[in-house]
C-alpha positions in Angstrom: -24.6 2.0 -47.0 -25.9 5.5 -47.2 -23.1 8.1 -46.8 -23.4 11.6 -45.2 -21.6 14.2 -47.2 -19.4 15.2 -44.3 -18.4 11.5 -43.4 -15.4 10.0 -45.0 -14.7 6.3 -44.9 -11.2 4.6 -45.1 -9.7 3.9 -48.5 -11.1 0.6 -49.6 -7.8 -0.4 -51.1 -6.0 0.1 -47.8 -8.8 -2.0 -46.2 -8.4 -4.9 -48.6 -4.6 -4.9 -48.2 -4.8 -4.8 -44.3 -3.9 -8.5 -43.7 -1.0 -8.5 -46.2 0.4 -5.2 -44.9 0.1 -6.3 -41.3 2.0 -9.5 -42.2 4.7 -7.5 -43.9 5.0 -5.2 -40.9 5.4 -8.1 -38.5 8.2 -9.5 -40.7 10.0 -6.2 -40.4 10.1 -6.7 -36.7 12.9 -9.2 -37.2 15.5 -6.9 -38.8 14.3 -4.1 -36.4 14.6 -6.3 -33.3 18.2 -5.3 -32.3 17.4 -1.6 -32.9 14.3 -1.8 -30.7 16.2 -3.7 -28.0 18.8 -0.9 -27.9 16.3 1.7 -26.9 17.1 3.3 -23.5 15.6 1.6 -20.5 12.7 3.1 -18.6 12.0 3.8 -15.0 10.2 0.6 -14.3 6.7 1.9 -13.9 3.7 -0.2 -14.6 2.2 -0.4 -18.1 -1.2 -2.0 -19.0 -2.2 -2.9 -22.6 -5.7 -2.8 -23.9 -6.5 -4.8 -27.1 -8.7 -3.7 -30.0 -12.2 -4.7 -30.9 -12.6 -8.5 -30.9 -9.0 -9.0 -29.7 -7.6 -10.6 -26.7 -4.4 -10.3 -24.7 -2.6 -12.4 -27.1 -2.8 -9.8 -29.8 -0.5 -7.5 -27.6 1.7 -10.2 -26.2 4.7 -9.2 -28.4 4.3 -5.6 -27.4 4.4 -6.5 -23.7 7.6 -8.4 -24.2 9.3 -5.4 -25.6 7.8 -3.2 -22.8 9.3 -5.7 -20.2 12.6 -5.6 -22.1 12.6 -1.8 -21.8 12.5 -2.1 -18.1 8.8 -1.6 -17.3 6.3 -3.8 -15.5 4.0 -4.9 -18.3 0.4 -6.1 -17.5 -2.4 -7.4 -19.8 -5.8 -6.0 -19.1 -8.0 -8.4 -17.0 -11.0 -8.7 -19.3 -9.9 -11.3 -22.0 -11.6 -10.7 -25.3 -12.6 -7.1 -26.1 -16.4 -7.0 -26.5 -17.5 -10.3 -28.0 -19.9 -9.4 -30.8 -21.8 -12.7 -30.1 -23.0 -11.4 -26.7 -23.0 -7.6 -27.3 -26.0 -6.9 -29.6 -27.2 -3.3 -28.9 -25.8 0.0 -27.9 -26.8 -0.6 -24.3 -24.7 -3.7 -24.3 -21.8 -1.8 -25.6 -22.1 0.8 -23.0 -22.6 -1.8 -20.3 -19.4 -3.4 -21.4 -17.6 0.0 -21.3 -18.8 0.4 -17.8 -17.4 -3.0 -16.9 -14.1 -2.1 -18.5 -13.7 1.1 -16.5 -14.8 -0.5 -13.2 -12.6 -3.6 -13.6 -9.6 -1.6 -14.8 -10.1 0.8 -11.9 -9.7 -2.2 -9.6 -6.6 -3.3 -11.4 -5.1 0.2 -11.2 -5.9 0.4 -7.5 -4.2 -3.0 -6.9 -1.1 -1.9 -8.8 -0.8 1.4 -7.0 -1.3 -0.2 -3.6 1.5 -2.7 -4.4 4.0 -0.3 -6.2 2.9 3.1 -5.2 3.1 4.2 -8.8 0.7 5.3 -11.5 0.4 3.1 -14.6 0.7 4.1 -18.3 -2.2 2.8 -20.5 -1.5 1.6 -24.1 -4.7 1.1 -26.1 -5.0 -0.3 -29.5 -8.1 0.9 -31.6 -11.1 0.5 -29.4 -8.8 -0.2 -26.5 -7.6 3.4 -26.8 -11.1 4.7 -26.2 -11.3 2.6 -23.1 -7.9 4.0 -21.9 -9.1 7.5 -22.4 -12.3 6.7 -20.4 -10.3 5.1 -17.6 -7.9 8.0 -17.4 -10.8 10.4 -17.1 -12.3 8.4 -14.3 -9.0 7.6 -12.4 -6.5 10.5 -13.1 -4.6 9.9 -9.8 -3.9 6.3 -10.9 -3.0 6.8 -14.6 0.4 8.4 -15.7 -0.3 8.7 -19.4 -2.3 7.3 -22.2 -0.9 6.1 -25.6 -3.3 5.1 -28.3 -2.8 3.2 -31.6 -5.2 3.8 -34.4 -8.2 4.7 -32.2 -11.4 6.2 -33.6 -11.8 9.4 -31.7 -14.9 10.5 -33.6 -18.0 9.6 -35.7 -18.0 5.7 -35.9 -19.4 6.0 -39.5 -15.8 6.9 -40.5 -14.6 3.4 -39.7 -14.7 0.4 -42.0 -16.4 -1.5 -39.2 -19.5 0.7 -39.1 -21.7 -2.0 -40.7 -20.7 -4.3 -37.9 -21.4 -1.6 -35.3 -24.7 -0.8 -37.0 -25.7 -4.4 -36.5 -24.7 -4.2 -32.9 -27.1 -1.3 -32.3 -29.8 -3.1 -34.4 -30.6 -0.1 -36.6 -30.4 0.3 -40.4 -29.6 4.0 -40.0 -27.5 5.7 -37.4 -29.4 7.0 -34.5 -28.3 10.6 -33.7 -28.7 10.0 -30.0 -26.5 7.0 -30.2 -23.9 8.9 -32.2 -23.9 11.7 -29.7 -23.3 9.2 -26.9 -20.5 7.6 -28.8 -18.8 11.0 -29.6 -19.1 12.1 -26.1 -17.4 8.9 -24.9 -14.7 9.0 -27.6 -13.8 12.6 -26.8 -13.9 12.8 -23.1 -11.3 15.2 -21.8 -8.5 13.9 -19.6 -6.0 15.5 -17.3 -2.9 13.3 -18.1 -0.8 13.3 -21.3 -2.4 11.7 -24.3 -0.2 10.5 -27.2 -2.3 9.5 -30.3 -0.4 7.3 -32.8 -2.2 7.2 -36.2 -1.7 6.4 -39.8 -3.0 8.0 -43.0 -3.0 4.6 -44.6 -5.1 3.0 -41.8 -7.5 0.7 -43.6 -10.0 0.6 -40.8 -10.2 4.1 -39.3 -10.3 7.3 -41.5 -7.7 10.0 -40.5 -10.4 12.5 -39.9 -11.3 10.7 -36.6 -7.9 9.1 -36.0 -6.1 12.5 -35.6 -8.1 15.0 -33.5 -6.9 18.6 -32.7 -3.9 18.7 -30.4 -3.8 20.4 -27.0 -1.4 21.2 -24.3 -0.9 17.6 -23.2 -2.4 15.9 -26.3 -0.3 15.1 -29.3 -0.7 13.2 -32.6 2.2 11.2 -34.0 2.0 9.8 -37.5 3.5 6.5 -38.4 3.3 4.5 -41.6 1.3 1.5 -40.6 -1.8 -0.6 -41.4 -4.5 -0.8 -38.7 -3.9 -4.4 -38.0 -0.2 -3.8 -38.0 0.0 -1.3 -35.1 0.6 -4.3 -32.7 3.8 -5.3 -34.6 5.2 -2.2 -36.3 8.7 -1.1 -35.6 7.9 2.6 -35.9 5.0 2.3 -33.6 7.2 0.5 -31.1 9.8 3.1 -31.3 7.2 5.8 -30.5 6.0 3.7 -27.7 9.4 3.4 -26.1 10.0 7.1 -26.5 6.7 8.0 -24.9 7.0 5.6 -22.0 10.4 7.1 -21.1 8.9 10.5 -20.4 9.3 11.6 -16.8 6.1 11.5 -14.8 6.3 15.2 -14.0 8.2 16.4 -17.0 6.3 15.1 -20.0 7.3 16.8 -23.4 5.9 16.3 -26.9 7.4 13.9 -29.3 10.7 15.3 -30.7 10.8 15.2 -34.5 14.4 16.6 -35.1 16.9 14.9 -37.4 16.0 11.7 -39.0 12.7 11.5 -37.1 11.6 14.5 -39.1 11.4 12.2 -42.1 9.8 9.1 -40.6 7.5 10.8 -38.2 6.5 14.0 -40.2 3.7 16.0 -38.5 1.1 15.2 -41.1 -2.4 16.6 -41.4 -5.4 14.4 -41.3 -7.3 16.5 -43.7 -5.2 16.9 -46.7 
């Protein structure tokens, strides 16, 4: 694969170790279970999970169980598997699926708001985080906040899955028009708080696109995690519980005082 000088890809060692690391992170959920269950309860607002590329609702079932335990109303997204590569073979197909996601999720948000009178938080893993950002941009009155886990907010060539995506757009070399369309989609501005959870040791998404510049209501929170492990990582779950507890009209950035200064250091993506 030809590399452009400014494009950085994930560390191949991290990529190879992804399955083993994710398994280890899942195993740490057992000793961390009581700690996570003791997190303060939330205000009961709705929370919708959006899975990563190729994943279904089962991939975030454990997360929804904890979200429910913390006192929220947890919902899976209504679209099943996230973008089946067997049926999505070109960039137009990808964008068509994106449009379907936004439209269908908008209907789900309207139904939830009609029933509860409340805005929902969106939790998106990897590609699901890009969808969540698009949905929040389209329906800001129905979305309370967006929390993403290992999402690629930039040039897709900085992901380990770029060869797969290149096959999807049926082109041996990246088309600049397609890249511009992707970047516009990935970086769409939103009016609600955005908490980006990322990892320097992510084996699928390079930090340069996982950790974009922060803004007034946009923060980056680093955790030690594999990409596949974000769905069952105690530190990621702790951040999730903390962010979901933020008051709807009183959101504040993640607090890194005390022991959290060590585990959640404000790291740079470009070191």
